[in-house]
C-alpha positions as CSV (number, residue, x, y, z in Angstrom):
1,X,0.0,0.0,0.0
2,X,1.3,3.4,-0.9
3,X,1.1,5.4,2.4
4,X,1.8,8.7,0.6
5,X,-1.1,8.2,-1.8
6,X,-3.3,7.3,1.2
7,X,-2.4,10.5,3.0
8,X,-3.1,12.5,-0.2
9,X,-6.6,10.9,-0.3
10,X,-7.5,12.6,3.0
11,X,-9.1,15.8,2.0
12,X,-9.2,17.6,5.3
13,X,-8.9,17.3,9.1
14,X,-12.0,18.3,11.1
15,X,-11.1,21.0,13.6
16,X,-12.2,24.5,14.7
17,X,-15.9,23.4,14.7
18,X,-18.7,23.5,17.2
19,X,-19.8,20.6,19.3
20,X,-23.0,19.3,20.9
21,X,-23.8,20.6,24.3
22,X,-22.5,17.9,26.7
23,X,-24.3,16.7,29.9
24,X,-24.6,19.7,32.2
25,X,-26.9,21.0,35.0
26,X,-29.3,23.2,33.1
27,X,-30.4,24.8,36.4
28,X,-27.2,25.6,38.2
29,X,-25.5,26.7,34.9
30,X,-28.2,29.4,34.6
31,X,-27.3,32.0,37.2
32,X,-30.3,34.2,36.4
33,X,-32.7,31.4,37.0
34,X,-31.1,30.3,40.3
35,X,-31.2,33.9,41.6
36,X,-34.8,34.3,40.4
37,X,-35.9,31.1,42.2
38,X,-34.5,32.4,45.5
39,X,-35.6,36.0,45.0
40,X,-39.2,35.1,44.2
41,X,-39.7,32.7,47.1
42,X,-38.8,29.2,46.1
43,X,-35.4,28.7,47.7
44,X,-36.9,25.5,49.3
45,X,-37.0,23.9,45.8
46,X,-33.3,24.3,45.1
47,X,-32.2,20.7,45.6
48,X,-35.2,19.4,43.5
49,X,-34.5,21.9,40.8
50,X,-30.8,20.9,40.7
51,X,-31.7,17.3,40.2
52,X,-34.2,18.3,37.5
53,X,-31.6,20.5,35.8
54,X,-29.2,17.6,35.6
55,X,-31.9,15.5,33.9
56,X,-33.0,18.2,31.4
57,X,-29.4,19.1,30.7
58,X,-28.3,15.6,29.9
59,X,-27.7,14.8,26.2
60,X,-29.8,11.7,26.3
61,X,-32.8,13.5,27.7
62,X,-32.4,16.4,25.2
63,X,-32.4,13.8,22.4
64,X,-35.9,12.8,23.3
65,X,-37.0,16.3,22.2
66,X,-35.3,15.9,18.9
67,X,-36.9,12.4,18.4
68,X,-40.4,13.6,19.3
69,X,-40.1,16.2,16.5
70,X,-38.4,13.9,14.1
71,X,-41.4,11.6,14.2
72,X,-44.6,13.7,14.4
73,X,-47.9,12.3,15.5
74,X,-50.1,10.4,13.1
75,X,-53.9,10.1,12.9
76,X,-56.0,7.0,12.4
77,X,-59.7,8.0,12.1
78,X,-60.8,4.4,11.7
79,X,-59.3,1.0,12.5
80,X,-58.7,-1.5,9.6
81,X,-62.2,-2.9,10.1
82,X,-63.9,0.4,9.5
83,X,-64.7,1.2,13.2
84,X,-64.3,4.9,14.2
85,X,-61.3,5.2,16.6
86,X,-60.0,8.8,16.3
87,X,-56.6,7.7,17.5
88,X,-53.5,9.8,17.4
89,X,-50.2,7.8,17.6
90,X,-47.1,9.4,19.1
91,X,-43.5,8.4,19.1
92,X,-42.3,6.8,22.4
93,X,-40.1,9.9,23.0
94,X,-43.2,12.1,23.3
95,X,-44.7,9.8,25.9
96,X,-41.4,9.8,27.9
97,X,-41.4,13.6,28.0
98,X,-45.0,13.6,29.1
99,X,-44.4,11.0,31.7
100,X,-41.5,13.1,33.1
101,X,-43.4,16.3,33.1
102,X,-46.4,14.9,34.9
103,X,-44.3,12.8,37.2
104,X,-42.6,16.0,38.4
105,X,-45.9,17.9,38.9
106,X,-45.6,20.4,36.0
107,X,-49.4,19.9,35.5
108,X,-50.6,20.3,39.1
109,X,-48.0,20.9,41.8
110,X,-49.2,24.4,42.9
111,X,-52.7,23.0,43.2
112,X,-51.9,19.9,45.1
113,X,-49.1,21.3,47.3
114,X,-49.8,25.1,47.7
115,X,-47.2,27.0,49.6
116,X,-45.2,30.2,49.1
117,X,-43.2,29.9,46.0
118,X,-45.1,26.9,44.6
119,X,-45.8,28.6,41.2
120,X,-42.2,29.9,41.1
121,X,-40.8,26.4,41.5
122,X,-43.3,25.0,39.0
123,X,-42.4,27.7,36.5
124,X,-38.7,27.0,36.9
125,X,-39.3,23.3,36.1
126,X,-41.5,24.1,33.2
127,X,-38.8,26.5,31.9
128,X,-36.2,23.8,32.1
129,X,-38.4,21.1,30.5
130,X,-39.5,23.5,27.7
131,X,-35.8,23.9,26.6
132,X,-35.8,20.2,25.8
133,X,-39.1,20.2,23.8
134,X,-41.9,22.7,23.6
135,X,-44.8,20.8,22.0
136,X,-45.7,18.4,24.8
137,X,-46.0,21.4,27.1
138,X,-49.4,22.1,25.5
139,X,-51.4,19.3,27.2
140,X,-49.3,19.8,30.4
141,X,-50.3,23.5,30.5
142,X,-53.9,22.9,29.6
143,X,-54.2,20.3,32.4
144,X,-52.6,22.7,34.9
145,X,-54.9,25.5,33.8
146,X,-58.1,23.5,33.9
147,X,-58.1,23.2,37.7
148,X,-59.5,26.7,38.5
149,X,-62.2,26.3,35.9
150,X,-63.3,22.9,37.1
151,X,-63.4,24.1,40.7
152,X,-66.3,26.4,39.8
153,X,-68.5,23.3,39.6
154,X,-68.1,21.2,42.8
155,X,-69.6,18.0,41.3
156,X,-67.2,18.0,38.4
157,X,-64.3,18.9,40.6
158,X,-65.0,16.0,42.9
159,X,-65.2,13.6,40.0
160,X,-62.3,14.8,38.0
161,X,-59.7,16.7,40.0
162,X,-58.2,13.8,41.9
163,X,-57.2,12.2,38.5
164,X,-56.4,15.6,36.9
165,X,-53.9,16.4,39.6
166,X,-52.4,12.8,40.0
167,X,-48.8,12.4,39.0
168,X,-49.8,9.6,36.7
169,X,-49.4,9.7,32.9
170,X,-51.6,7.1,31.2
171,X,-51.7,7.5,27.4
172,X,-53.9,4.5,26.8
173,X,-56.9,5.0,24.5
174,X,-59.4,3.8,27.1
175,X,-62.3,5.4,29.0
176,X,-61.2,7.9,31.7
177,X,-62.9,5.8,34.4
178,X,-60.2,3.2,33.9
179,X,-57.3,5.7,34.5
180,X,-55.7,6.9,37.7
181,X,-54.4,10.0,35.9
182,X,-56.0,12.1,33.1
183,X,-55.1,15.1,31.0
184,X,-57.4,18.0,30.0
185,X,-57.5,19.9,26.7
186,X,-59.3,23.0,25.5
187,X,-61.5,23.5,22.4
188,X,-62.7,27.1,21.9
189,X,-61.7,28.2,18.4
190,X,-64.0,28.0,15.4
191,X,-63.4,28.9,11.8
192,X,-65.6,31.9,11.6
193,X,-64.7,33.4,15.0
194,X,-61.1,32.9,15.9
195,X,-60.4,35.0,18.9
196,X,-64.0,36.2,18.9
197,X,-65.3,33.2,20.7
198,X,-68.8,34.8,21.1
199,X,-69.2,34.2,17.4
200,X,-69.1,30.4,18.1
201,X,-71.9,28.5,16.4
202,X,-71.5,25.1,18.2
203,X,-74.9,24.3,19.8
204,X,-75.5,22.8,23.2
205,X,-78.9,21.1,23.9
206,X,-79.9,20.0,27.4
207,X,-80.0,16.2,27.4
208,X,-81.0,15.3,31.0
209,X,-80.4,16.0,34.6
210,X,-77.1,16.9,36.2
211,X,-76.1,19.5,33.7
212,X,-75.7,17.1,30.7
213,X,-75.9,18.5,27.2
214,X,-75.4,17.3,23.7
215,X,-73.0,19.4,21.6
216,X,-73.3,19.7,17.8
217,X,-70.8,21.8,15.8
218,X,-67.1,22.1,14.9
219,X,-63.9,23.2,16.6
220,X,-61.2,24.3,14.2
221,X,-58.2,24.1,16.5
222,X,-58.1,21.5,19.2
223,X,-54.6,20.9,20.6
224,X,-53.6,17.6,22.1
225,X,-56.7,15.7,20.9
226,X,-55.8,12.6,22.9
227,X,-56.5,14.4,26.2
228,X,-59.1,12.6,28.2
229,X,-61.6,15.5,28.3
230,X,-61.8,19.1,26.9
231,X,-63.2,22.4,28.2
232,X,-65.4,23.6,25.3
233,X,-67.4,26.7,24.7
234,X,-70.8,26.3,23.0
235,X,-74.1,28.2,22.6
236,X,-76.6,26.9,25.2
237,X,-80.2,28.2,25.5
238,X,-78.9,30.8,28.0
239,X,-76.0,31.9,25.9
240,X,-72.3,31.0,25.5
241,X,-71.5,28.4,28.1
242,X,-68.5,26.3,29.2
243,X,-68.6,22.5,29.1
244,X,-66.5,19.5,30.0
245,X,-66.5,17.1,27.1
246,X,-64.9,13.7,27.7
247,X,-63.6,11.5,24.8
248,X,-65.7,8.6,26.2
249,X,-69.3,8.4,27.5
250,X,-70.0,7.0,31.0
251,X,-71.2,3.7,29.5
252,X,-67.8,3.1,28.0
253,X,-68.8,3.9,24.4
254,X,-66.9,6.5,22.4
255,X,-68.2,10.1,22.6
256,X,-68.7,11.4,19.0
257,X,-65.9,14.0,19.1
258,X,-64.5,13.1,15.7
259,X,-61.1,14.1,14.4
260,X,-61.3,15.4,10.9
261,X,-57.5,15.9,10.3
262,X,-54.3,16.9,12.1
263,X,-53.0,20.4,11.4
264,X,-49.9,20.7,9.3
265,X,-48.0,23.2,11.4
266,X,-44.7,24.9,10.6
267,X,-43.5,24.2,14.2
268,X,-44.7,22.6,17.4
269,X,-44.5,19.3,15.5
270,X,-44.4,16.9,18.5
271,X,-47.8,18.2,19.6
272,X,-50.9,17.1,17.7
273,X,-53.4,19.8,16.8
274,X,-56.6,18.9,15.1
275,X,-59.9,19.9,13.6
276,X,-62.9,18.2,15.1
277,X,-66.6,17.7,14.5
278,X,-69.0,17.3,17.5
279,X,-71.9,15.1,16.5
280,X,-74.1,15.0,19.5
281,X,-71.2,14.6,21.9
282,X,-72.2,14.4,25.6
283,X,-70.8,17.2,27.8
284,X,-71.3,18.5,31.3
285,X,-71.9,22.2,32.0
286,X,-69.2,24.0,33.9
287,X,-70.5,27.1,35.6
288,X,-73.7,28.8,34.7
289,X,-75.3,29.1,31.3
290,X,-74.3,32.3,29.5
291,X,-71.2,32.7,31.6
292,X,-68.8,30.7,29.5
293,X,-66.1,33.3,28.9
294,X,-66.0,34.3,32.6
295,X,-65.9,30.6,33.6
296,X,-63.0,29.7,31.4
297,X,-61.0,33.0,31.7
298,X,-58.8,31.8,34.5
299,X,-57.8,28.8,32.4
300,X,-56.9,31.2,29.6
301,X,-54.8,33.3,32.0
302,X,-52.8,30.3,33.1
303,X,-52.1,29.1,29.6
304,X,-51.0,32.7,28.7
305,X,-48.6,32.7,31.6
306,X,-47.1,29.4,30.4
307,X,-46.7,30.9,26.9
308,X,-44.4,33.4,28.7
309,X,-42.5,30.6,30.4
310,X,-42.1,28.7,27.2
311,X,-40.9,31.7,25.2
312,X,-38.4,32.6,27.9
313,X,-37.2,29.0,27.8
314,X,-36.8,29.3,24.0
315,X,-34.7,32.4,24.5
316,X,-32.5,30.7,27.0
317,X,-32.0,27.6,24.9
318,X,-31.0,29.7,21.9
319,X,-28.6,31.9,24.0
320,X,-26.9,28.9,25.5
321,X,-26.4,27.2,22.1
322,X,-25.0,30.4,20.6
323,X,-22.7,31.0,23.6
324,X,-21.4,27.4,23.5
325,X,-20.7,27.4,19.8
326,X,-18.9,30.8,19.8
327,X,-16.8,29.8,22.7
328,X,-15.4,26.9,20.7
329,X,-15.0,28.3,17.2
330,X,-12.3,30.7,16.1
331,X,-12.1,33.2,13.2
332,X,-9.5,35.8,12.3
333,X,-7.2,34.6,15.1
334,X,-9.6,34.7,18.0
335,X,-12.5,32.8,19.5
336,X,-15.8,34.1,18.1
337,X,-17.0,34.9,21.6
338,X,-13.9,37.1,22.1
339,X,-14.5,39.2,18.9
340,X,-15.9,42.6,19.9
341,X,-18.8,42.7,17.6
342,X,-19.8,39.1,18.3
343,X,-19.5,39.8,22.0
344,X,-22.0,42.7,21.5
345,X,-24.5,40.3,19.9
346,X,-24.1,37.6,22.5
347,X,-24.4,40.0,25.4
348,X,-27.6,41.5,23.8
349,X,-29.1,38.0,23.4
350,X,-28.3,37.3,27.0
351,X,-29.8,40.5,28.1
352,X,-33.1,39.7,26.3
353,X,-33.2,36.3,27.8
354,X,-32.5,37.4,31.4
355,X,-35.1,40.2,31.2
356,X,-37.7,37.8,29.9
357,X,-37.0,35.4,32.7
358,X,-37.1,38.1,35.3
359,X,-40.5,39.3,34.3
360,X,-41.8,35.8,34.0
361,X,-40.6,34.8,37.5
362,X,-41.9,38.0,39.0
363,X,-45.4,37.1,37.7
364,X,-45.0,33.6,39.1
365,X,-44.6,35.1,42.5
366,X,-47.6,37.2,41.9
367,X,-49.6,34.1,41.1
368,X,-48.5,32.7,44.5
369,X,-49.8,35.8,46.3
370,X,-53.1,36.6,44.5
371,X,-54.8,37.1,47.9
372,X,-52.9,40.4,48.0
373,X,-54.6,43.2,45.9
374,X,-51.4,44.5,44.5
375,X,-50.2,41.0,43.4
376,X,-53.6,40.2,41.9
377,X,-53.7,43.4,39.9
378,X,-50.1,42.7,38.7
379,X,-51.2,39.2,37.4
380,X,-54.2,40.6,35.5
381,X,-52.2,43.4,33.9
382,X,-48.8,41.8,33.8
383,X,-49.8,38.6,32.1
384,X,-51.2,40.3,29.1
385,X,-48.2,42.7,28.9
386,X,-45.6,39.9,29.4
387,X,-47.3,37.4,27.1
388,X,-47.4,40.0,24.3
389,X,-43.8,41.2,24.8
390,X,-41.8,38.1,25.7
391,X,-43.5,35.9,23.1
392,X,-43.2,38.4,20.3
393,X,-39.5,39.1,21.0
394,X,-38.6,35.4,20.7
395,X,-38.7,35.0,16.9
396,X,-36.2,37.7,16.2
397,X,-34.1,36.4,19.1
398,X,-34.0,32.8,17.7
399,X,-33.0,34.2,14.2
400,X,-30.1,36.2,15.7
401,X,-28.9,33.3,17.7
402,X,-29.0,31.1,14.7
403,X,-26.9,33.6,12.8
404,X,-24.2,33.3,15.4
405,X,-23.8,29.7,14.3
406,X,-23.6,30.6,10.6
407,X,-24.6,28.3,7.7
408,X,-24.7,25.2,9.9
409,X,-27.3,26.8,12.0
410,X,-30.0,26.4,9.4
411,X,-29.3,22.6,8.9
412,X,-32.1,20.3,10.0
413,X,-29.7,18.0,11.8
414,X,-29.1,20.7,14.4
415,X,-31.4,22.2,17.0
416,X,-31.9,25.7,15.6
417,X,-34.5,25.1,12.9
418,X,-36.8,23.6,15.5
419,X,-36.2,26.6,17.9
420,X,-36.8,29.0,15.0
421,X,-40.1,27.3,13.9
422,X,-41.3,27.1,17.5
423,X,-40.5,30.8,18.2
424,X,-43.7,32.4,16.7
425,X,-46.1,29.8,18.2
426,X,-46.6,31.3,21.7
427,X,-47.1,34.8,20.2
428,X,-50.1,33.5,18.3
429,X,-51.6,30.9,20.5
430,X,-53.8,31.9,23.5
431,X,-54.5,35.3,21.9
432,X,-52.2,37.0,19.5
433,X,-50.5,40.3,20.0
434,X,-53.5,42.6,19.3
435,X,-55.7,40.5,21.6
436,X,-53.2,40.8,24.5
437,X,-53.0,44.6,24.0
438,X,-56.8,44.9,24.0
439,X,-57.0,42.7,27.0
440,X,-54.6,45.0,28.8
441,X,-57.0,47.9,28.0
442,X,-60.0,45.9,29.2
443,X,-58.3,45.1,32.4
444,X,-57.6,48.8,33.0
445,X,-61.3,49.6,32.2
446,X,-62.7,47.0,34.5
447,X,-60.2,47.6,37.3
448,X,-58.6,51.1,37.1
449,X,-56.7,50.3,40.3
450,X,-54.5,47.9,38.2
451,X,-52.7,50.9,36.7
452,X,-51.9,52.2,40.1
453,X,-50.5,48.7,41.0
454,X,-48.4,48.8,37.9
455,X,-46.8,52.1,38.7
456,X,-46.4,51.2,42.3
457,X,-44.4,48.2,41.2
458,X,-42.2,50.4,39.0
459,X,-41.8,52.8,41.9
460,X,-39.8,50.2,43.9
461,X,-36.9,51.0,41.6
462,X,-37.3,54.8,41.6
463,X,-34.0,56.6,42.0
464,X,-31.8,53.6,41.0
465,X,-31.4,54.6,37.4
466,X,-32.1,58.0,35.9
467,X,-32.9,56.5,32.5
468,X,-35.6,54.3,34.0
469,X,-37.0,57.2,36.0
470,X,-37.3,59.3,32.8
471,X,-38.9,56.3,31.0
472,X,-41.5,55.8,33.7
473,X,-42.3,59.6,33.8
474,X,-42.9,59.6,30.1
475,X,-45.1,56.5,30.4
476,X,-47.3,58.2,33.0
477,X,-47.7,61.1,30.7
478,X,-48.9,58.7,28.0
479,X,-51.7,57.5,30.3
480,X,-52.7,61.1,31.0
481,X,-54.0,61.4,27.5
482,X,-56.7,58.7,26.9
483,X,-57.5,59.6,23.3
484,X,-56.9,57.0,20.6
485,X,-55.9,54.6,23.3
486,X,-56.7,51.5,21.3
487,X,-54.8,52.7,18.3
488,X,-51.8,53.4,20.5
489,X,-52.1,50.1,22.5
490,X,-49.1,48.3,21.1
491,X,-46.7,51.2,21.7
492,X,-48.0,51.5,25.2
493,X,-47.6,47.8,26.0
494,X,-44.1,47.8,24.5
495,X,-43.1,50.6,26.9
496,X,-44.9,49.0,29.8
497,X,-43.1,45.7,29.3
498,X,-39.7,47.4,29.0
499,X,-40.4,49.4,32.2
500,X,-41.2,46.3,34.1
501,X,-38.2,44.4,32.9
502,X,-35.8,47.3,33.5
503,X,-37.2,47.9,37.0
504,X,-36.7,44.3,37.9
505,X,-33.1,44.2,36.5
506,X,-32.2,47.5,38.2
507,X,-33.4,46.1,41.5
508,X,-32.0,42.6,41.3
509,X,-29.5,41.9,38.5
510,X,-25.8,42.6,38.5
511,X,-24.9,46.2,37.7
512,X,-23.5,45.2,34.3
513,X,-26.8,43.6,33.2
514,X,-29.0,46.4,34.5
515,X,-26.9,49.2,33.1
516,X,-26.6,47.6,29.6
517,X,-30.4,46.9,29.5
518,X,-31.3,50.5,30.4
519,X,-28.6,51.9,28.1
520,X,-29.8,49.8,25.1
521,X,-33.6,49.7,25.7
522,X,-34.5,52.9,27.4
523,X,-31.9,55.5,26.2
524,X,-32.6,56.7,22.7
525,X,-35.3,54.9,20.8
526,X,-36.5,53.6,17.5
527,X,-35.9,50.2,15.8
528,X,-32.8,48.3,16.8
529,X,-31.1,45.1,15.9
530,X,-29.5,42.7,18.4
531,X,-25.8,43.5,18.7
532,X,-26.2,47.3,18.9
533,X,-25.3,47.8,22.6
534,X,-23.8,51.2,23.1
535,X,-20.2,51.8,24.1
536,X,-19.4,51.5,27.8
537,X,-21.4,48.5,28.7
538,X,-19.6,45.5,30.2
539,X,-20.4,42.9,27.5
540,X,-17.8,40.5,28.7
541,X,-19.4,40.3,32.2
542,X,-22.8,39.7,30.7
543,X,-21.5,37.0,28.4
544,X,-19.7,35.3,31.3
545,X,-22.8,35.3,33.4
546,X,-24.9,33.7,30.8
547,X,-22.4,31.1,29.6
548,X,-23.7,27.6,30.3
549,X,-21.3,26.0,32.8
550,X,-20.4,22.6,31.3
């Protein structure tokens, strides 16, 4: 054998490239998260979160997220003999993610073990789990959010909540009576109405004692159709009403909630979303007739909060991947992460991520303390503001982080295409941007004291940063003029979100983080790209703080 010829046949040596994230503790390597957990009242969960962070940061567990998206769900409307089955089949990786999420109480822990910080600890776990895979979070969130709505009707709560809150995941396609643990979905949207649920045409006819009705109509967007039951809105004789609709009847026969097709989504592939027809499906009234929106509104508030958690998680995942890659790869004689302009971009991405997390975890604490008038008002106003801002910022954040990787970032065998396709989902689901802004205005109209609570929260940071003080003063002036308020709503919510984030960072984050955020978000104005931090900020300190410790 000619060794020289063999050597010439080698075209290149593989070096100066990135690498997969190795096993690491996704909790303890995220300094902003650890600090937020302690600050917002869940220090007691530190050990549990450390163990969960080691699980969610392991390469083997993260591979489950990739597998669940590589093999999306499939629908069988009928079995091979022609019997109607309406069965959605999932990859085993999806079931493993669901089993872990429910086993760790992401669907119920604040309800079953209420204590100071319970929502904070649960949000931290959901944040870590969502970095692995976002789609399966949909049924977990809906199950979690269903509890306040079901509690409005004691008979249903008694029958269902022990199984809704059980840490048991049972994916079998069998009647719910045979299960120790169940999941709950939601079916509100119809083709002609969209966010305007009062335009729903599905009809509910009384069908006997005990609040039983038959539902006839269609639902255009039903996420997680293999849930055991769904909270549904339909037109009863007394007006739009909320119902609990199981997939099986009490006699063990299949309830005619029939799946027409699965949606072909650009992202969120591991989660099945469907169109359905209700052909006389039995359902049980939740709350009073004609009070459907009021009955289900707390469920919607919880799902919107989880959209914030999920988008914050997406930002953290993208930031960690970009930081890891640029710390390994060199160009023009230096590591990418050491290049001044790349350092600017990385620091800016890290700022966005930390600010999103800070706002999300502050609202988690408010959820824990809703008995306090200030905290309750902050939940009502802050959830709409945060859901709008954090979720909307995530798509551009994912795109910029992908650009840090370069050409390899857009390849389907890497994690970024999934992160990028997932990024717009939370901004659209559970009420898109305009809906959130309008809900903020409605919250102010119904409870004017909420605006006082908002500015009282900002006042906790008064005097700490002159740029923030100027920003808050200008924002107060905006509310002094109520003309064209709806037309101006997006601009107002933008500024309210930035004020909340800046106030939290000024009070709690390291000086380098707070200063850079105020300098880049509150000083000046106009459109800006990531990587445009002004001179004088300590980008190196921000990057070092956000770098995943491997």
